[in-house]
C-alpha positions in Angstrom: 76.7 58.2 139.9 79.5 57.9 137.4 79.0 55.8 134.4 82.3 54.0 134.9 81.1 52.7 138.3 78.0 51.3 136.7 80.1 49.7 134.0 82.5 48.2 136.6 79.6 46.7 138.5 78.1 45.3 135.3 81.5 43.8 134.4 81.8 42.2 137.8 78.3 40.8 137.6 79.0 39.5 134.1 82.2 37.7 135.3 80.3 36.2 138.3 77.5 34.8 136.1 80.0 33.3 133.7 82.1 31.7 136.5 79.1 30.5 138.4 77.3 28.9 135.4 80.4 27.2 134.1 81.0 25.4 137.4 83.2 27.8 139.3 83.9 26.1 142.5 82.3 27.1 145.7 84.6 25.0 147.9 88.3 24.2 147.9 87.7 20.5 147.1 85.9 21.4 143.9 89.0 22.8 142.5 90.3 19.3 141.7 87.5 18.9 139.1 87.5 22.5 137.8 91.1 23.7 138.1 90.6 26.3 135.4 88.2 28.3 137.5 89.3 30.3 140.5 87.1 30.3 143.7 84.1 32.5 142.9 83.7 33.6 146.5 86.6 36.1 146.3 85.4 37.4 143.0 82.0 38.2 144.5 83.7 40.4 147.1 84.7 42.7 144.2 81.0 43.6 143.8 80.8 44.6 147.4 83.7 47.0 147.0 82.1 48.5 143.9 78.8 48.9 145.6 80.4 51.3 148.1 81.2 53.6 145.2 77.6 53.3 144.0 76.3 55.4 146.8 74.0 52.7 148.1 71.9 52.7 144.9 72.1 49.0 144.3 71.5 45.8 146.2 73.9 45.8 149.2 72.9 42.7 151.1 75.8 40.6 150.0 77.7 40.7 153.3 80.7 38.7 151.9 84.0 38.4 153.7 87.1 37.6 151.8 87.5 34.0 153.1 83.9 33.2 153.7 82.3 30.3 151.9 78.9 30.6 150.3 76.7 27.7 149.2 75.6 27.3 145.6 71.9 27.8 146.6 72.6 31.0 148.6 74.8 32.3 145.8 72.1 31.7 143.2 69.6 33.6 145.4 71.9 36.6 145.8 72.9 36.6 142.1 69.2 36.6 141.0 68.3 39.4 143.3 71.3 41.5 142.5 70.8 40.9 138.7 67.1 42.1 138.8 67.7 45.1 141.0 70.8 46.2 139.1 69.2 46.1 135.6 65.8 47.5 136.8 67.7 50.7 137.9 70.2 51.2 135.1 67.8 50.4 132.2 69.1 50.2 128.7 71.4 52.4 126.6 70.0 54.9 124.1 68.2 53.4 121.2 70.5 55.5 119.0 73.3 53.2 119.8 71.3 50.0 119.0 72.9 47.6 116.5 71.0 44.8 114.8 73.0 41.6 114.4 72.2 38.3 112.8 74.2 35.0 112.7 75.6 34.2 109.3 74.2 30.7 109.3 71.6 28.4 111.0 72.2 25.0 112.4 70.4 23.2 109.6 72.7 24.7 107.0 75.9 24.1 109.1 74.9 20.5 109.8 74.8 19.6 106.1 78.5 20.4 105.7 79.8 18.6 108.8 81.5 15.3 109.2 78.9 13.3 111.2 81.5 10.8 112.4 83.8 13.5 113.9 83.7 13.1 117.7 83.9 16.9 118.3 80.9 17.4 116.0 79.0 14.8 117.9 79.9 16.6 121.1 78.5 19.8 119.7 75.3 18.1 118.6 74.9 16.8 122.2 75.5 20.3 123.6 72.8 21.6 121.4 70.3 19.0 122.5 70.9 19.4 126.2 70.8 23.2 126.1 67.6 23.3 124.1 65.1 24.7 126.7 62.8 27.7 127.1 65.2 29.7 129.3 68.1 29.5 126.8 67.4 31.9 123.9 70.1 30.7 121.6 73.3 28.6 121.5 75.8 30.2 119.0 78.7 28.2 117.8 81.7 30.2 116.6 85.5 29.7 116.0 87.0 26.9 114.0 84.2 24.4 114.6 81.8 27.0 113.3 83.8 27.6 110.1 84.7 23.8 110.0 88.5 24.5 109.6 89.3 22.9 112.9 92.7 21.3 113.8 94.0 19.3 116.8 94.5 22.6 118.5 90.8 23.6 118.3 88.4 23.6 121.2 84.7 24.4 121.2 83.9 28.1 121.2 80.2 28.8 121.9 77.9 31.5 123.3 74.8 30.7 125.4 72.3 33.5 125.5 70.1 33.3 128.6 66.5 34.6 128.8 66.1 37.1 131.7 63.3 35.1 133.2 65.8 32.5 134.5 66.9 35.2 137.1 63.4 35.3 138.5 63.8 31.8 139.9 67.1 30.7 141.7 66.0 27.1 141.5 65.8 27.2 137.7 69.2 29.0 137.6 70.7 26.2 139.6 69.2 23.5 137.4 70.6 25.1 134.3 74.0 25.5 136.0 74.0 21.8 136.8 73.4 21.1 133.1 76.2 23.4 132.0 78.6 21.9 134.6 77.8 18.4 133.4 78.4 19.5 129.8 82.1 20.3 130.7 82.9 16.7 130.0 81.9 17.2 126.3 84.2 20.3 126.1 87.0 18.4 127.7 86.5 15.4 125.5 87.0 17.6 122.4 90.0 19.4 124.0 91.4 18.0 127.3 92.9 21.4 128.0 89.8 23.4 127.3 89.9 26.3 129.8 87.2 28.9 129.2 83.9 27.0 129.3 80.8 28.4 127.5 80.5 32.1 127.2 77.3 33.2 129.0 75.5 36.4 128.1 71.9 37.5 129.0 69.3 39.5 127.1 69.6 42.5 129.6 73.3 42.5 129.1 72.7 43.0 125.4 71.0 46.3 126.3 74.3 47.8 127.4 76.9 45.6 125.8 80.7 46.3 125.6 82.5 44.6 122.7 85.3 43.7 125.1 83.0 40.8 126.2 82.9 39.4 122.7 82.9 41.6 119.5 79.8 41.8 117.4 81.7 40.3 114.5 81.9 37.0 116.5 78.1 36.9 116.6 77.8 37.8 113.0 80.2 35.0 112.0 78.5 32.5 114.3 76.1 29.6 113.8 72.6 29.8 115.4 72.3 26.3 116.7 68.6 26.9 117.5 68.0 28.1 114.0 67.2 31.6 115.0 66.6 33.8 111.9 65.6 37.0 113.6 68.1 39.8 114.4 69.5 40.3 117.8 69.5 43.9 119.1 72.5 45.1 121.0 73.0 48.6 122.6 76.7 49.3 122.8 78.5 50.8 125.7 82.3 51.7 125.8 84.7 48.8 126.3 87.6 48.2 128.6 89.8 46.6 126.0 92.9 48.3 127.4 92.4 46.4 130.7 92.2 43.1 128.8 95.5 43.8 127.0 97.2 44.5 130.3 95.8 41.4 131.9 97.0 39.3 128.9 100.5 40.8 129.2 100.4 40.1 133.0 99.7 36.4 132.3 102.6 36.2 129.7 104.9 37.8 132.2 104.0 35.2 134.8 105.1 32.4 132.4 108.3 34.3 131.7 109.1 34.3 135.4 108.6 30.5 135.5 111.0 30.2 132.6 113.6 32.3 134.5 113.2 30.2 137.6 113.3 26.9 135.6 109.9 26.0 136.9 107.9 23.2 135.1 105.3 24.7 132.8 102.3 22.5 132.2 100.6 21.8 128.9 97.6 23.8 130.0 99.8 26.8 130.7 101.6 26.5 127.3 98.4 26.3 125.5 97.1 29.4 127.3 100.4 31.1 126.7 100.4 30.6 122.9 96.6 31.3 122.7 97.2 34.7 124.4 100.1 35.6 122.0 97.7 34.9 119.1 94.9 36.8 120.7 96.8 40.0 121.6 96.9 41.3 118.0 93.1 41.0 117.9 92.8 42.9 121.2 95.2 45.7 120.0 93.4 46.1 116.7 90.1 46.4 118.7 91.6 49.0 120.9 93.4 51.0 118.2 90.9 50.7 115.4 87.8 48.4 115.6 86.9 44.8 116.4 87.9 42.2 113.8 87.2 38.5 113.4 90.3 36.7 114.6 91.6 35.4 111.3 91.0 38.7 109.7 92.7 40.5 112.5 96.0 38.6 112.2 96.2 39.5 108.5 95.2 43.2 109.1 97.5 43.9 112.1 100.8 42.4 110.8 101.7 45.7 109.2 101.3 47.5 112.6 104.4 45.7 114.1 108.0 45.3 113.1 109.1 42.0 111.6 111.2 41.4 114.7 108.2 41.8 117.1 106.0 39.8 114.8 108.2 36.7 115.1 106.4 35.9 118.4 103.1 35.5 116.6 104.8 33.4 113.8 106.2 31.1 116.5 102.9 30.8 118.2 101.2 30.0 114.9 103.7 27.2 114.2 103.1 25.7 117.7 99.4 25.8 117.1 99.7 24.1 113.7 101.8 21.2 115.1 99.9 20.8 118.3 98.6 17.2 118.8 97.4 15.0 121.7 99.1 11.7 121.9 96.5 9.9 124.0 93.3 11.8 124.4 91.5 8.8 125.9 93.5 8.8 129.1 92.4 12.4 129.8 88.8 12.2 131.0 87.0 14.4 133.5 88.2 12.4 136.5 91.8 12.8 135.3 91.6 16.4 134.1 93.4 17.9 137.1 96.4 15.6 136.7 96.5 16.1 132.9 97.3 19.8 133.3 100.6 18.9 134.9 101.8 15.7 133.2 102.9 17.6 130.1 105.0 15.1 128.3 102.6 12.2 128.6 99.5 14.0 127.4 100.6 16.3 124.7 103.0 16.1 121.8 103.9 19.6 120.6 106.7 21.2 118.6 110.0 21.4 120.4 110.0 24.6 122.5 113.1 26.6 123.2 111.7 28.4 126.2 114.3 31.1 126.4 113.9 31.9 122.7 110.2 32.0 123.0 110.4 34.3 126.0 112.8 36.7 124.1 110.6 36.9 121.0 107.4 37.5 123.1 109.2 40.1 125.2 110.0 42.1 122.1 106.4 41.8 120.9 105.1 42.9 124.4 107.5 45.8 124.5 106.4 47.1 121.1 102.8 46.6 122.0 103.1 48.5 125.3 104.8 51.4 123.5 101.8 51.6 121.2 99.2 51.7 123.9 101.1 54.2 125.9 101.2 56.8 123.1 
């Protein structure tokens, strides 16, 4: 069987684990509470299609139809069985490709530098306490709350590394899922427009890990919230960074179509839009050269683009720096769905000339596409 098919199946499995554990909805009604996640049922179908290419080598008892609904319990059972059968057959990558990685700091050192009265820091402390259990190997904080240079734009970026034993018992998987779903309120309390949840990775995934999931440099600059001092061992496999770039461009184009049609764009969409513009340089640098930490990537890649194209990144940076919530207290979990559409009442941001933003970003995208097509 081709390696690419194995990688595609692993990627689909990885996406399913992340969506499921972060509260991806199993029913239509659940979308009101978790609008930033699409229905996981349709995503699970993708594994079925990939299995047909796998020549029947892997678990094939999924039997999912496109519009069929599956319960959380049944999904957990299938996910556990598929996870164990898949990784028992593919094994790990060659030890020659192994990389030893250690977080730059432990929780004890990070905590000494924090503002204990900051609400977001308190939320992170609560996340740490709730996730501290035997089946969670580590909880790694990264991003601006890890480096403590956060702003009103910042949300909580964190990695949860699961022990493989949790996939031996669907009941334990469901219990941890319930914890993580309930933790969403802490993420949303820090940033009401938080949209990506906690990043979930497992020990077996680390045995054949593509840096398109999260680059090694993110782990190296992270904070081990469980005070882990030992090194983590990753075996690297090729990444699909080019696909990520194309998906990001596709999202930006969808917002541009809304601008053309004079359709209302929500605060959530604007935040995702500018985040994507700021993230694209990192993705391109990872594709063209090597993975960089986000702040280093912005400095490094500026010379790769013309000053005209780079104006989109400058504009996005200005919006990020001036972003501010006017009344965060009114946006709680029960009101999250509404908050994503009542733009003016929930978020105060720099005045946006939509047409101008679109023109600048279009120039940036055009130059980026020319680079990746060479």
